[in-house]
N, C-alpha and C positions, 0 to 999 in steps of 0.2 A: 472254288468256282462253282456257282449255281448253273446247272444246264438249262438250255433253253427250253421253252414250252414244248411239251410232249417228247422230251428226249430223257433216257434214263442215265444214270451215273453210277459207275462201279468203281469203288475205293477198295484197294486191297494193299497188304502189306505182310511181310515175313520178318522173323527175327530168329537169330541165332545167338546163344551166349557162348561166344567164342567162334572161331572159324577154323576148323568145325566146332560145333558145340550143340547143346540141347536146343532144339528149334521148334517153332510153330508157326502157324499161318492164319490168316483171316481176311475177312473182306465184307462189303456190304453193298447192295444195290438199292438205290433210292430213286424215286421218280422225280420230275421237276418241281414237286411241291414239298420234297424232303420225306415223303413216306417211304418207309422201309419195305421193299418188295421181298427181299430175302437176304440173309446173311449167312456166314459160314465161318468156321474156325476149327482149328485141330492141331495135335502134336504131330511131328515128324521125327522124332528121335534125334540122333546125332547127325547133324548135316551141315554143308557148307552154306554160307549166307546167299550166294548167287542161286544155289538150287532152292532154297526156300522162298525168295522173291519170285523166281519164275514158277514155281510150283503154285504160289498164291494167285498169280496172275492166271494161269492156265486153268486152275480149277474154278476160277470165277468165269472165264470165258466158256468153258465146258458147260457150267450151270446155266448161262445165258442161252447157249445152243439147245440144250436139253428142254429148257422152258419155252422155247420158239416165241418169244415176245416180238411181235412185228413192229419195231420202233427203231429209232436212232440211239446210240449210245455214246457216252465220254467215259473213258477208261483212265482212271488217275492212281498212279503208284509212285514208288520211289524212282526217279529218273536215272536210269543207268542201263543196264543191258537189257531190261524187259522190252523196251522199245524195239531195240535192235533185233531181239529174238522174234518178236511177233512180225516185224517186217520182213525178216528172212523167211519166216514160215509161210507168210503170204506170197512172197515173191517165188518161191519154189513150189507152189501149189499144194502144200500140206495143210491148208486151213479150208474150212467151208465159209469163212467170212469172204464177202464178195469185194469189199473196198475198205481200205483204211487210209486215214489222214493221220500223219504223226507230226505235231507241231510243238516243238521244244519238249515240255514234260507231260503233254496230254495227248492221249491217242483216241481219236473218235472214228466211228464207223457206222 
């Protein structure tokens, strides 16, 4: 999905070779024209799959907050627990993101 004009898109993923298994994570933030703003990747040792996916999401979110980019975002990852974890964090006030909309497999804020 291409984001609308002046909206950034964060794609992320994590992987483990087994559950638990040797794991790594990564992601990329692009602008609406497809230009890479930043990317990240790294090893996580031996981890469970859910941990790795959530780590990839939160690492990307933390990177967005640290860069203080004043725009809208679309966040796209593997649809499972990530959306639920983010929604729970927002609902309980543990996030600095002011608003989130979760539609099927895409989270935008």
